[in-house]
C-alpha positions, 0 to 999 in steps of 0.5 A, spaced: 866 803 894 862 798 891 855 795 894 856 788 892 848 787 893 847 792 889 851 790 883 848 783 884 841 786 883 843 790 877 847 784 874 841 779 876 836 783 872 840 785 866 841 777 865 833 777 863 835 782 858 839 782 851 844 786 847 842 793 847 837 793 852 841 790 857 847 795 856 841 801 856 839 798 863 846 797 866 847 804 864 841 807 867 841 803 873 848 804 875 848 812 873 854 816 874 857 810 878 863 808 873 866 803 878 859 799 879 858 799 872 864 796 871 863 791 876 856 789 873 859 788 866 865 784 869 859 779 872 855 779 866 862 778 861 863 772 866 856 769 866 855 770 859 862 767 857 860 760 854 867 757 855 867 758 862 862 752 864 865 748 858 872 748 862 869 747 869 865 741 866 871 738 862 874 731 864 881 735 864 878 741 869 875 735 874 880 730 874 879 724 879 884 723 885 889 718 884 887 711 888 890 710 895 887 703 896 893 698 898 897 704 902 899 703 909 898 709 914 901 708 921 897 701 923 891 702 918 891 699 911 886 703 906 882 697 903 877 700 899 875 707 895 868 708 898 866 715 895 869 721 891 866 728 891 868 735 892 875 736 892 877 729 895 876 722 895 874 717 901 877 710 903 875 705 908 881 703 912 882 697 916 886 696 922 892 691 923 891 685 927 896 687 932 892 693 933 885 690 934 888 685 939 889 691 944 883 694 947 883 701 948 891 702 947 895 706 942 898 702 936 
């Protein structure tokens, strides 16, 4: 079984090296543990792949969620988008007049 902390330590140290020096460092640090060497090399392959950050930062990969302003849910109508971030957006609700006129009752 691979120790993930050890794999990360070797990976982080290997990032500071280039080319053949990196390969030699990984081989020496992993010794005869082929599974550990494969894990470190996989981490390096993803970290050094220049297409990965470009894909994550492109407009297609991070699309703005559709607005729900104007929609009605129960006695609430969504009146204004107040924020977007992470994996969702926040919209300010407004309760219907009939509901606001009732004190502490369900609508």
